[in-house]
All heavy atoms as an XYZ file, in Angstrom:
879
protein
N     -22.971    -27.845     -8.890
C     -24.360    -27.453     -9.084
C     -25.099    -28.601     -9.737
O     -24.550    -29.290    -10.586
C     -24.445    -26.222     -9.983
C     -24.216    -24.934     -9.249
S     -24.742    -23.496    -10.172
C     -23.654    -23.486    -11.534
N     -26.332    -28.736     -9.378
C     -27.149    -29.798     -9.943
C     -28.374    -29.161    -10.569
O     -29.032    -28.321     -9.956
C     -27.537    -30.754     -8.820
C     -28.162    -32.008     -9.313
C     -28.440    -32.909     -8.148
N     -29.454    -32.259     -7.310
C     -29.794    -32.696     -6.114
N     -29.203    -33.736     -5.613
N     -30.704    -32.084     -5.408
N     -28.694    -29.510    -11.790
C     -29.851    -28.962    -12.487
C     -30.880    -30.059    -12.701
O     -30.529    -31.198    -13.016
C     -29.442    -28.371    -13.835
C     -28.482    -27.199    -13.797
C     -28.097    -26.811    -15.212
C     -29.111    -26.025    -13.106
N     -32.140    -29.720    -12.533
C     -33.224    -30.655    -12.832
C     -33.689    -30.421    -14.253
O     -33.866    -29.282    -14.666
C     -34.393    -30.361    -11.898
C     -34.614    -31.371    -10.850
C     -35.867    -31.104    -10.090
N     -36.180    -29.679    -10.051
C     -37.052    -29.130     -9.237
N     -37.705    -29.865     -8.401
N     -37.297    -27.851     -9.247
N     -33.924    -31.453    -14.966
C     -34.398    -31.323    -16.345
C     -35.867    -30.921    -16.333
O     -36.643    -31.388    -15.511
C     -34.224    -32.637    -17.098
N     -36.233    -30.063    -17.266
C     -37.621    -29.621    -17.378
C     -38.441    -30.613    -18.187
O     -38.008    -31.724    -18.492
N     -39.648    -30.223    -18.539
C     -40.532    -31.114    -19.295
C     -40.091    -31.232    -20.741
O     -40.308    -32.241    -21.365
C     -41.952    -30.576    -19.225
C     -42.501    -30.666    -17.838
C     -43.919    -30.206    -17.817
N     -44.344    -30.186    -16.418
C     -45.401    -29.583    -15.995
N     -46.177    -28.930    -16.833
N     -45.731    -29.621    -14.730
N     -39.523    -30.162    -21.275
C     -39.088    -30.210    -22.664
C     -37.788    -30.965    -22.771
O     -37.192    -31.360    -21.785
C     -38.941    -28.788    -23.206
C     -40.292    -28.095    -23.314
C     -40.120    -26.743    -23.900
N     -39.914    -25.825    -22.752
C     -39.557    -24.590    -22.856
N     -39.304    -24.090    -24.034
N     -39.414    -23.830    -21.812
N     -37.320    -31.124    -23.986
C     -36.099    -31.874    -24.229
C     -34.894    -31.172    -23.608
O     -34.030    -31.823    -23.047
C     -35.893    -32.036    -25.729
C     -36.877    -33.002    -26.330
C     -36.136    -34.043    -27.129
O     -35.053    -33.784    -27.577
N     -36.735    -35.198    -27.281
N     -34.800    -29.846    -23.713
C     -33.674    -29.109    -23.165
C     -33.895    -28.812    -21.685
O     -34.873    -29.229    -21.086
N     -32.984    -28.099    -21.123
C     -33.109    -27.699    -19.724
C     -33.900    -26.414    -19.643
O     -33.650    -25.473    -20.386
C     -31.724    -27.481    -19.110
C     -30.853    -28.707    -18.936
C     -29.489    -28.270    -18.442
C     -31.466    -29.683    -17.984
N     -34.815    -26.346    -18.736
C     -35.571    -25.127    -18.488
C     -34.903    -24.432    -17.320
O     -35.134    -24.767    -16.158
C     -37.029    -25.462    -18.177
C     -37.890    -24.221    -18.045
O     -37.365    -23.116    -18.333
O     -39.053    -24.343    -17.662
N     -34.046    -23.474    -17.625
C     -33.241    -22.832    -16.593
C     -34.057    -21.983    -15.631
O     -33.641    -21.741    -14.506
C     -32.130    -21.999    -17.221
C     -31.074    -22.810    -17.976
C     -30.049    -21.875    -18.590
C     -30.401    -23.807    -17.075
N     -35.209    -21.515    -16.059
C     -36.024    -20.702    -15.165
C     -36.669    -21.551    -14.081
O     -37.070    -21.047    -13.051
C     -37.089    -19.940    -15.948
O     -37.996    -20.861    -16.533
N     -36.774    -22.853    -14.269
C     -37.385    -23.741    -13.283
C     -36.373    -24.712    -12.684
O     -36.733    -25.604    -11.955
C     -38.500    -24.533    -13.931
C     -39.631    -23.675    -14.394
C     -40.650    -24.510    -15.075
N     -41.643    -23.639    -15.686
C     -42.920    -23.878    -15.662
N     -43.383    -24.961    -15.106
N     -43.758    -23.044    -16.218
N     -35.114    -24.529    -13.019
C     -34.106    -25.468    -12.546
C     -33.810    -25.224    -11.070
O     -33.757    -24.085    -10.618
C     -32.825    -25.319    -13.358
N     -33.615    -26.293    -10.351
C     -33.239    -26.173     -8.943
C     -31.723    -26.174     -8.839
O     -31.059    -27.036     -9.395
N     -31.163    -25.205     -8.171
C     -29.718    -25.093     -8.043
C     -29.293    -25.459     -6.636
O     -29.916    -25.051     -5.662
C     -29.255    -23.672     -8.359
C     -29.575    -23.138     -9.747
C     -29.140    -21.697     -9.858
C     -28.894    -23.970    -10.798
N     -28.208    -26.204     -6.540
C     -27.639    -26.565     -5.254
C     -26.190    -26.095     -5.267
O     -25.414    -26.489     -6.125
C     -27.695    -28.093     -5.025
C     -27.036    -28.453     -3.716
C     -29.131    -28.571     -5.076
N     -25.837    -25.249     -4.307
C     -24.482    -24.729     -4.233
C     -23.760    -25.460     -3.111
O     -24.237    -25.524     -1.987
C     -24.491    -23.207     -3.955
C     -23.084    -22.682     -3.840
C     -25.264    -22.494     -5.040
N     -22.615    -26.014     -3.432
C     -21.832    -26.738     -2.435
C     -20.471    -26.083     -2.324
O     -19.914    -25.598     -3.310
C     -21.686    -28.196     -2.849
N     -19.921    -26.056     -1.115
C     -18.598    -25.468     -0.903
C     -17.542    -26.373     -1.516
O     -17.635    -27.594     -1.461
C     -18.331    -25.307      0.586
N     -16.564    -25.753     -2.133
C     -15.487    -26.525     -2.740
C     -14.612    -27.112     -1.637
O     -14.245    -26.425     -0.700
C     -14.659    -25.632     -3.657
N     -14.283    -28.392     -1.722
C     -13.463    -28.990     -0.672
C     -12.043    -28.436     -0.701
O     -11.463    -28.239     -1.754
C     -13.487    -30.485     -1.013
C     -13.798    -30.528     -2.472
C     -14.642    -29.324     -2.762
N     -11.493    -28.163      0.471
C     -10.117    -27.700      0.563
C      -9.899    -26.282      0.062
O      -8.796    -25.928     -0.326
N     -10.897    -25.477      0.066
C     -10.774    -24.120     -0.459
C      -9.837    -23.277      0.398
O      -9.041    -22.501     -0.120
C     -12.150    -23.474     -0.528
C     -12.152    -22.156     -1.245
C     -13.555    -21.658     -1.434
N     -13.520    -20.524     -2.323
C     -14.555    -19.993     -2.889
N     -15.736    -20.506     -2.679
N     -14.441    -18.956     -3.671
N      -9.921    -23.444      1.700
C      -9.061    -22.682      2.603
C      -7.599    -23.045      2.359
O      -6.735    -22.198      2.349
C      -9.437    -22.965      4.048
C      -8.583    -22.196      5.045
C      -9.035    -22.378      6.450
N     -10.295    -21.650      6.609
C     -11.157    -21.856      7.571
N     -10.926    -22.775      8.470
N     -12.261    -21.161      7.664
N      -7.339    -24.332      2.145
C      -5.985    -24.785      1.878
C      -5.458    -24.175      0.583
O      -4.299    -23.789      0.487
C      -5.982    -26.309      1.782
C      -4.688    -26.929      2.225
C      -4.755    -28.417      2.185
N      -5.404    -28.933      3.397
C      -5.794    -30.174      3.557
N      -5.616    -31.044      2.603
N      -6.354    -30.557      4.674
N      -6.323    -24.076     -0.402
C      -5.937    -23.487     -1.682
C      -5.605    -22.004     -1.523
O      -4.613    -21.515     -2.081
C      -7.060    -23.671     -2.712
C      -6.828    -23.094     -4.089
C      -5.663    -23.815     -4.766
C      -8.076    -23.209     -4.935
N      -6.400    -21.293     -0.736
C      -6.161    -19.866     -0.512
C      -4.847    -19.659      0.233
O      -4.051    -18.777     -0.117
C      -7.346    -19.232      0.261
C      -7.012    -17.831      0.720
C      -8.591    -19.233     -0.603
N      -4.588    -20.484      1.244
C      -3.346    -20.361      2.009
C      -2.147    -20.652      1.113
O      -1.131    -19.948      1.166
C      -3.367    -21.302      3.241
C      -2.006    -21.387      3.896
C      -4.422    -20.834      4.230
N      -2.263    -21.672      0.274
C      -1.164    -22.006     -0.636
C      -0.926    -20.869     -1.633
O       0.229    -20.525     -1.937
C      -1.471    -23.300     -1.370
N      -1.994    -20.270     -2.139
C      -1.846    -19.157     -3.086
C      -1.186    -17.956     -2.415
O      -0.328    -17.292     -3.008
C      -3.209    -18.767     -3.655
N      -1.563    -17.667     -1.167
C      -0.943    -16.551     -0.445
C       0.528    -16.817     -0.179
O       1.365    -15.920     -0.310
C      -1.677    -16.298      0.868
C      -3.026    -15.603      0.747
C      -3.704    -15.539      2.107
C      -2.877    -14.223      0.170
N       0.858    -18.058      0.191
C       2.263    -18.401      0.439
C       3.081    -18.258     -0.842
O       4.211    -17.748     -0.832
C       2.365    -19.815      0.982
N       2.513    -18.691     -1.955
C       3.196    -18.564     -3.240
C       3.395    -17.095     -3.612
O       4.467    -16.690     -4.073
C       2.404    -19.287     -4.329
C       3.016    -19.288     -5.718
C       4.339    -20.049     -5.694
C       2.065    -19.923     -6.702
N       2.377    -16.271     -3.375
C       2.482    -14.841     -3.691
C       3.544    -14.168     -2.824
O       4.320    -13.337     -3.310
C       1.128    -14.159     -3.492
N       3.600    -14.530     -1.538
C       4.617    -13.954     -0.657
C       6.021    -14.372     -1.080
O       6.952    -13.559     -1.070
C       4.368    -14.362      0.785
C       3.191    -13.667      1.466
C       2.938    -14.290      2.838
C       3.437    -12.189      1.597
N       6.172    -15.629     -1.448
C       7.485    -16.100     -1.894
C       7.903    -15.387     -3.175
O       9.060    -14.997     -3.340
C       7.445    -17.606     -2.118
N       6.966    -15.198     -4.074
C       7.258    -14.492     -5.324
C       7.652    -13.043     -5.049
O       8.609    -12.524     -5.612
C       6.045    -14.539     -6.253
C       6.253    -13.788     -7.538
C       7.055    -14.307     -8.549
C       5.658    -12.541     -7.743
C       7.262    -13.617     -9.721
C       5.869    -11.846     -8.922
C       6.662    -12.393     -9.903
O       6.862    -11.704    -11.053
N       6.920    -12.378     -4.145
C       7.221    -10.985     -3.817
C       8.599    -10.864     -3.167
O       9.355     -9.927     -3.464
C       6.146    -10.415     -2.903
N       8.934    -11.805     -2.291
C      10.254    -11.767     -1.652
C      11.356    -11.962     -2.688
O      12.385    -11.271     -2.660
C      10.339    -12.834     -0.574
N      11.147    -12.876     -3.612
C      12.136    -13.096     -4.667
C      12.276    -11.894     -5.579
O      13.384    -11.506     -5.960
N      11.156    -11.273     -5.910
C      11.199    -10.090     -6.774
C      11.893     -8.934     -6.064
O      12.653     -8.181     -6.682
C       9.782     -9.691     -7.177
N      11.658     -8.793     -4.764
C      12.318     -7.723     -4.011
C      13.814     -7.923     -3.951
O      14.596     -6.983     -4.110
N      14.236     -9.159     -3.751
C      15.676     -9.453     -3.720
C      16.306     -9.188     -5.077
O      17.388     -8.604     -5.170
C      15.903    -10.919     -3.298
O      15.273    -11.134     -2.041
C      17.372    -11.236     -3.193
N      15.618     -9.600     -6.132
C      16.140     -9.376     -7.485
C      16.221     -7.886     -7.785
O      17.189     -7.421     -8.402
C      15.254    -10.079     -8.505
N      15.234     -7.131     -7.336
C      15.244     -5.686     -7.585
C      16.409     -5.025     -6.863
O      17.048     -4.107     -7.399
C      13.930     -5.065     -7.137
N      16.714     -5.487     -5.655
C      17.848     -4.918     -4.927
C      19.161     -5.212     -5.655
O      20.049     -4.370     -5.711
C      17.902     -5.478     -3.506
C      16.851     -4.937     -2.545
C      16.946     -5.675     -1.210
C      17.012     -3.448     -2.341
N      19.269     -6.399     -6.188
C      20.496     -6.739     -6.912
C      20.637     -5.929     -8.185
O      21.742     -5.596     -8.595
C      20.503     -8.227     -7.226
C      20.761     -9.069     -6.015
C      20.924    -10.512     -6.376
N      21.079    -11.293     -5.168
C      20.581    -12.494     -4.983
N      19.902    -13.081     -5.950
N      20.771    -13.130     -3.851
N      19.525     -5.619     -8.829
C      19.579     -4.837    -10.060
C      20.034     -3.413     -9.802
O      20.638     -2.778    -10.657
C      18.204     -4.813    -10.736
C      17.783     -6.109    -11.425
C      16.361     -5.970    -11.952
C      18.729     -6.456    -12.564
N      19.726     -2.882     -8.615
C      20.033     -1.484     -8.317
C      21.389     -1.301     -7.650
O      21.732     -0.194     -7.254
C      18.933     -0.878     -7.447
C      17.642     -0.732     -8.182
N      17.451      0.165     -9.192
C      16.466     -1.401     -8.073
C      16.231      0.068     -9.649
N      15.605     -0.881     -8.995
N      22.126     -2.384     -7.473
C      23.460     -2.236     -6.905
C      24.374     -1.586     -7.937
O      24.469     -2.048     -9.064
C      24.030     -3.608     -6.517
C      23.373     -4.209     -5.308
C      23.961     -5.569     -4.967
O      24.899     -6.018     -5.652
O      23.471     -6.172     -4.013
N      25.000     -0.495     -7.580
C      25.859      0.179     -8.552
C      27.153     -0.601     -8.776
O      27.747     -1.128     -7.846
C      26.141      1.532     -7.904
C      25.959      1.283     -6.446
C      24.922      0.211     -6.324
N      27.563     -0.668    -10.029
C      28.810     -1.347    -10.372
C      29.996     -0.409    -10.180
O      31.107     -0.839     -9.891
C      28.749     -1.834    -11.815
N      29.767      0.883    -10.314
C      30.825      1.881    -10.217
C      30.949      2.372     -8.769
O      29.960      2.791     -8.169
C      30.478      3.049    -11.154
C      31.555      4.098    -11.207
O      32.703      3.780    -10.859
O      31.238      5.236    -11.618
N      32.139      2.341     -8.174
C      32.298      2.828     -6.790
C      31.947      4.302     -6.642
O      31.447      4.723     -5.598
C      33.773      2.594     -6.489
C      34.237      1.587     -7.469
C      33.360      1.740     -8.672
N      32.190      5.105     -7.670
C      31.847      6.529     -7.598
C      30.335      6.704     -7.513
O      29.837      7.574     -6.787
C      32.408      7.269     -8.811
N      29.615      5.860     -8.246
C      28.161      5.934     -8.206
C      27.643      5.518     -6.821
O      26.710      6.116     -6.284
C      27.557      5.024     -9.279
C      26.044      5.124     -9.371
C      25.480      4.205    -10.440
O      26.241      3.638    -11.238
O      24.244      4.063    -10.457
N      28.287      4.508     -6.236
C      27.910      4.070     -4.889
C      28.145      5.187     -3.882
O      27.327      5.427     -2.993
C      28.697      2.824     -4.503
N      29.264      5.890     -4.012
C      29.564      6.992     -3.108
C      28.565      8.130     -3.285
O      28.111      8.738     -2.306
C      30.986      7.498     -3.353
C      31.411      8.577     -2.376
C      32.852      9.025     -2.610
O      33.641      8.262     -3.168
O      33.146     10.170     -2.219
N      28.195      8.408     -4.538
C      27.222      9.473     -4.815
C      25.872      9.116     -4.199
O      25.212      9.962     -3.599
C      27.089      9.680     -6.313
C      26.138     10.797     -6.675
C      25.976     10.936     -8.191
O      26.442     10.096     -8.953
N      25.325     11.993     -8.608
N      25.462      7.851     -4.331
C      24.187      7.422     -3.749
C      24.233      7.506     -2.229
O      23.256      7.874     -1.590
C      23.864      5.994     -4.175
C      23.388      5.901     -5.593
C      22.922      4.516     -5.903
N      22.478      4.409     -7.281
C      21.950      3.333     -7.797
N      21.799      2.249     -7.057
N      21.574      3.318     -9.056
N      25.374      7.167     -1.647
C      25.522      7.247     -0.194
C      25.419      8.693      0.280
O      24.780      8.980      1.295
C      26.857      6.634      0.251
C      27.037      6.581      1.754
C      26.000      5.702      2.432
O      25.651      4.637      1.936
N      25.495      6.156      3.556
N      26.025      9.622     -0.465
C      25.935     11.040     -0.116
C      24.495     11.529     -0.216
O      24.024     12.280      0.656
C      26.846     11.865     -1.023
C      28.320     11.705     -0.721
C      29.196     12.465     -1.710
O      28.711     13.017     -2.694
N      30.505     12.479     -1.447
N      23.796     11.101     -1.269
C      22.385     11.498     -1.413
C      21.559     10.938     -0.257
O      20.691     11.630      0.290
C      21.828     11.001     -2.751
C      22.351     11.764     -3.949
S      21.796     11.095     -5.532
C      20.045     10.986     -5.313
N      21.838      9.699      0.126
C      21.125      9.086      1.239
C      21.400      9.842      2.539
O      20.477     10.109      3.324
C      21.529      7.621      1.372
C      20.845      6.814      2.456
C      19.346      6.745      2.209
C      21.430      5.421      2.515
N      22.656     10.211      2.760
C      23.005     10.987      3.952
C      22.307     12.339      3.963
O      21.820     12.792      5.007
C      24.523     11.171      4.045
C      25.257      9.869      4.334
O      24.607      8.908      4.817
O      26.476      9.813      4.075
N      22.233     12.991      2.809
C      21.555     14.289      2.717
C      20.068     14.137      3.017
O      19.469     14.963      3.707
C      21.757     14.898      1.335
C      23.150     15.421      1.093
C      23.339     15.915     -0.333
O      22.472     15.753     -1.183
N      24.492     16.525     -0.595
N      19.473     13.066      2.497
C      18.048     12.842      2.747
C      17.792     12.550      4.219
O      16.801     13.015      4.785
C      17.532     11.703      1.873
C      17.440     12.069      0.411
C      17.084     10.882     -0.471
O      17.089      9.743     -0.041
N      16.764     11.166     -1.717
N      18.683     11.795      4.841
C      18.535     11.515      6.276
C      18.664     12.796      7.097
O      17.925     13.014      8.061
C      19.575     10.508      6.732
C      19.268      9.099      6.298
C      20.297      8.131      6.811
N      20.003      6.783      6.343
C      20.892      5.834      6.224
N      22.167      6.060      6.542
N      20.548      4.645      5.795
N      19.612     13.650      6.717
C      19.793     14.923      7.414
C      18.560     15.806      7.245
O      18.085     16.422      8.214
C      21.042     15.638      6.887
C      21.383     16.971      7.536
C      21.661     16.780      9.026
C      22.580     17.598      6.849
N      18.027     15.850      6.016
C      16.826     16.650      5.763
C      15.647     16.123      6.569
O      14.842     16.893      7.108
C      16.495     16.651      4.276
N      15.542     14.791      6.671
C      14.456     14.203      7.449
C      14.613     14.531      8.934
O      13.635     14.864      9.605
C      14.432     12.687      7.239
C      13.277     12.002      7.925
C      13.297     10.502      7.699
O      14.315      9.931      7.327
N      12.176      9.861      7.935
N      15.823     14.446      9.439
C      16.058     14.775     10.848
C      15.752     16.245     11.116
O      15.166     16.598     12.150
C      17.497     14.452     11.228
N      16.128     17.116     10.189
C      15.843     18.546     10.331
C      14.338     18.800     10.311
O      13.820     19.584     11.129
C      16.541     19.322      9.209
C      16.492     20.827      9.279
C      17.191     21.319     10.542
C      17.153     21.435      8.053
N      13.630     18.134      9.416
C      12.174     18.297      9.342
C      11.514     17.796     10.622
O      10.564     18.406     11.128
C      11.621     17.546      8.132
N      12.014     16.681     11.157
C      11.459     16.139     12.398
C      11.681     17.119     13.551
O      10.779     17.371     14.352
C      12.108     14.796     12.706
C      11.450     14.063     13.863
C      12.057     12.693     14.104
N      11.867     11.831     12.954
C      12.854     11.186     12.333
N      14.093     11.295     12.756
N      12.599     10.409     11.300
N      12.883     17.698     13.627
C      13.180     18.666     14.689
C      12.307     19.908     14.545
O      11.809     20.452     15.535
C      14.657     19.041     14.651
N      12.109     20.353     13.316
C      11.265     21.518     13.062
C       9.823     21.229     13.498
O       9.176     22.077     14.131
C      11.320     21.876     11.574
C      10.578     23.110     11.211
N      10.950     24.362     11.641
C       9.464     23.295     10.452
C      10.107     25.261     11.161
N       9.194     24.629     10.439
N       9.334     20.044     13.179
C       7.970     19.675     13.569
C       7.833     19.624     15.085
O       6.821     20.081     15.640
C       7.600     18.327     12.953
N       8.844     19.083     15.774
C       8.791     19.036     17.235
C       8.794     20.431     17.842
O       8.074     20.700     18.814
C       9.969     18.222     17.775
C       9.850     16.740     17.515
C      11.092     15.978     17.929
O      12.140     16.560     18.187
N      10.989     14.652     17.984
N       9.568     21.333     17.260
C       9.602     22.716     17.754
C       8.246     23.387     17.549
O       7.739     24.095     18.429
C      10.712     23.498     17.057
C      10.758     24.973     17.413
C      11.000     25.241     18.890
O      11.542     24.369     19.596
O      10.640     26.335     19.343
N       7.641     23.153     16.390
C       6.313     23.727     16.140
C       5.276     23.163     17.108
O       4.422     23.900     17.611
C       5.888     23.475     14.696
C       6.645     24.270     13.633
C       6.219     23.829     12.242
C       6.407     25.756     13.808
N       5.351     21.873     17.391
C       4.427     21.279     18.359
C       4.620     21.892     19.740
O       3.650     22.144     20.462
C       4.636     19.763     18.418
C       4.119     19.032     17.198
C       4.414     17.543     17.231
O       4.933     17.052     18.273
O       4.147     16.868     16.232
N       5.875     22.138     20.127
C       6.150     22.761     21.420
C       5.568     24.170     21.465
O       4.959     24.571     22.458
C       7.661     22.802     21.669
C       8.028     23.258     23.076
C       9.506     23.559     23.207
N       9.937     24.682     22.381
C       9.700     25.975     22.655
N       9.024     26.305     23.724
N      10.144     26.929     21.854
N       5.739     24.918     20.391
C       5.199     26.275     20.342
C       3.673     26.261     20.394
O       3.057     27.106     21.065
C       5.674     26.988     19.080
C       7.148     27.336     19.097
C       7.605     27.983     17.800
O       6.809     28.227     16.892
N       8.899     28.263     17.712
N       3.061     25.310     19.715
C       1.594     25.211     19.742
C       1.120     24.887     21.149
O       0.134     25.462     21.630
C       1.109     24.149     18.726
C       1.289     24.674     17.303
C      -0.338     23.764     18.979
C       1.031     23.643     16.234
N       1.821     23.985     21.835
C       1.446     23.647     23.207
C       1.562     24.866     24.123
O       0.694     25.114     24.960
C       2.314     22.497     23.723
C       1.958     22.041     25.110
C       0.527     21.540     25.236
O      -0.003     20.968     24.263
O      -0.067     21.744     26.308
N       2.616     25.660     23.939
C       2.791     26.880     24.742
C       1.652     27.859     24.473
O       1.083     28.447     25.403
C       4.145     27.541     24.414
O       5.184     26.616     24.688
C       4.359     28.803     25.226
N       1.294     28.030     23.198
C       0.188     28.934     22.853
C      -1.136     28.433     23.414
O      -1.962     29.236     23.872
C       0.099     29.094     21.333
C       1.226     29.896     20.690
C       1.130     29.831     19.175
C       1.184     31.341     21.165
N      -1.350     27.120     23.399
C      -2.583     26.568     23.973
C      -2.643     26.822     25.473
O      -3.711     27.135     26.014
C      -2.685     25.067     23.685
C      -3.143     24.791     22.267
O      -3.831     25.607     21.652
N      -2.772     23.634     21.746
N      -1.513     26.691     26.157
C      -1.493     26.977     27.594
C      -1.800     28.445     27.850
O      -2.556     28.782     28.778
C      -0.136     26.605     28.187
C       0.097     25.112     28.276
C       1.510     24.773     28.744
O       2.356     25.651     28.895
N       1.761     23.491     28.969
N      -1.236     29.339     27.048
C      -1.509     30.772     27.211
C      -2.980     31.062     26.934
O      -3.609     31.882     27.623
C      -0.624     31.584     26.271
C       0.831     31.593     26.668
C       1.703     32.313     25.644
O       1.231     32.734     24.586
N       2.987     32.446     25.957
N      -3.540     30.398     25.930
C      -4.957     30.589     25.605
C      -5.834     30.146     26.771
O      -6.780     30.857     27.148
C      -5.320     29.806     24.343
C      -6.798     29.817     23.936
C      -7.247     31.238     23.592
C      -7.039     28.882     22.775
N      -5.529     28.985     27.365
C      -6.304     28.514     28.509
C      -6.219     29.507     29.672
O      -7.215     29.800     30.329
C      -5.801     27.142     28.957
C      -6.408     26.016     28.151
C      -6.031     24.646     28.714
N      -5.402     23.911     27.630
C      -4.132     23.561     27.565
N      -3.316     23.828     28.546
N      -3.655     22.918     26.519
N      -5.017     30.044     29.913
C      -4.846     31.009     31.006
C      -5.664     32.267     30.729
O      -6.328     32.806     31.639
C      -3.372     31.344     31.176
N      -5.654     32.755     29.504
C      -6.431     33.954     29.153
C      -7.926     33.692     29.279
O      -8.685     34.557     29.738
C      -6.103     34.402     27.731
S      -4.467     35.126     27.569
N      -8.373     32.495     28.868
C      -9.793     32.167     28.986
C     -10.216     32.087     30.450
O     -11.305     32.555     30.810
C     -10.092     30.841     28.271
C     -10.062     30.959     26.763
C     -10.216     29.615     26.066
O      -9.935     28.566     26.637
N     -10.646     29.650     24.816
N      -9.366     31.519     31.290
C      -9.684     31.459     32.717
C      -9.744     32.851     33.311
O     -10.632     33.169     34.125
C      -8.646     30.613     33.456
C      -8.740     29.135     33.167
C      -7.609     28.344     33.806
O      -6.779     28.935     34.531
O      -7.562     27.121     33.566
N      -8.821     33.718     32.912
C      -8.814     35.097     33.403
C     -10.058     35.843     32.945
O     -10.685     36.576     33.726
C      -7.540     35.794     32.898
C      -7.253     37.111     33.564
C      -5.922     37.681     33.107
O      -5.047     36.909     32.669
O      -5.770     38.912     33.189
N     -10.438     35.653     31.692
C     -11.638     36.292     31.162
C     -12.872     35.809     31.902
O     -13.753     36.612     32.254
C     -11.762     36.002     29.662
C     -12.971     36.590     28.953
C     -12.949     38.117     29.022
C     -13.015     36.119     27.513
N     -12.935     34.523     32.155
C     -14.071     33.974     32.905
C     -14.125     34.576     34.307
O     -15.207     34.939     34.797
C     -13.949     32.434     32.996
O     -13.891     31.902     31.677
C     -15.119     31.828     33.742
N     -12.981     34.720     34.948
C     -12.920     35.327     36.278
C     -13.445     36.760     36.233
O     -14.273     37.167     37.069
C     -11.485     35.294     36.810
C     -11.308     36.042     38.086
C     -11.741     35.511     39.293
C     -10.722     37.309     38.091
C     -11.577     36.209     40.468
C     -10.564     38.009     39.265
C     -10.989     37.462     40.459
N     -12.974     37.561     35.245
C     -13.424     38.950     35.151
C     -14.915     39.039     34.872
O     -15.606     39.905     35.399
C     -12.635     39.706     34.082
C     -11.216     40.026     34.478
C     -10.166     39.779     33.597
C     -10.929     40.551     35.716
C      -8.873     40.081     33.954
C      -9.628     40.853     36.088
C      -8.582     40.599     35.196
N     -15.430     38.163     34.043
C     -16.868     38.184     33.745
C     -17.698     37.836     34.977
O     -18.741     38.429     35.229
C     -17.201     37.221     32.615
C     -16.791     37.741     31.257
C     -17.179     36.778     30.152
N     -16.816     37.317     28.845
C     -16.756     36.618     27.740
N     -17.038     35.314     27.757
N     -16.415     37.171     26.600
N     -17.230     36.883     35.760
C     -17.967     36.488     36.969
C     -17.952     37.623     37.996
O     -18.966     37.873     38.644
C     -17.354     35.228     37.577
C     -17.711     33.988     36.809
C     -17.157     32.742     37.454
N     -17.450     31.575     36.642
C     -16.848     30.418     36.786
N     -15.911     30.268     37.721
N     -17.165     29.410     36.019
N     -16.809     38.278     38.142
C     -16.766     39.392     39.099
C     -17.628     40.545     38.619
O     -18.276     41.218     39.420
C     -15.323     39.875     39.314
O     -14.733     40.212     38.076
C     -14.507     38.800     40.012
N     -17.675     40.782     37.319
C     -18.512     41.848     36.779
C     -19.974     41.531     37.003
O     -20.758     42.385     37.414
C     -18.233     42.018     35.290
C     -19.050     43.122     34.647
C     -18.986     43.128     33.158
N     -19.604     41.889     32.674
C     -19.536     41.449     31.430
N     -18.849     42.112     30.542
N     -20.133     40.347     31.064
N     -20.366     40.264     36.724
C     -21.763     39.848     36.899
C     -22.167     39.869     38.374
O     -23.312     40.135     38.702
C     -21.992     38.465     36.302
C     -21.879     38.491     34.788
O     -21.974     39.584     34.181
O     -21.674     37.396     34.179
N     -21.225     39.606     39.253
C     -21.519     39.587     40.689
C     -21.767     41.015     41.197
O     -22.536     41.210     42.135
C     -20.376     38.944     41.455
N     -21.116     42.011     40.578
C     -21.300     43.394     41.011
C     -22.666     43.941     40.598
O     -23.157     44.880     41.170
C     -20.199     44.284     40.428
C     -18.850     44.035     41.043
C     -17.816     44.940     40.437
C     -16.431     44.689     41.034
N     -15.404     45.543     40.438
N     -23.261     43.360     39.584
C     -24.562     43.875     39.101
C     -25.675     43.536     39.978
O     -26.060     43.027     40.773
C     -24.870     43.324     37.711
C     -23.984     43.944     36.673
C     -24.380     43.445     35.322
N     -23.454     43.962     34.321
C     -23.486     43.651     33.073
N     -24.395     42.854     32.615
N     -22.648     44.151     32.234
C-alpha cells in the first residue's frame, strides 16, 4: 500500500490514496500450505491408528467381534431398508392402479349423465 502525505506534518488518512497490489506468488503459497496440511493430517491419522492398536490379543479379539457385530447389524439394516423400499414400490403401484380405476369409473359416470 502506498500513502500520500497530507498538508500537515502527519498523515491525513481520510485523504490518503491507497493502492492495493496482489502479493507475488500467493497461489504458490496457498498450494504449499495445503500440501503441508495434507501431509500433517496423513501423519496424524497414521499416528492415531498406531495409538489404537491393542497390545492385548484378547482386546483385539473383542474389538474384532464388536466390528463383526456392527457389520452384521449394518447388513441387516440395509436389507430391512431394501424390503421397505420394495413394499413402498408395491403400494405405489397399487395406488396408481386404484387411481386409474377411479378415473375410469368417474368418466363412465360422467358420460352417462
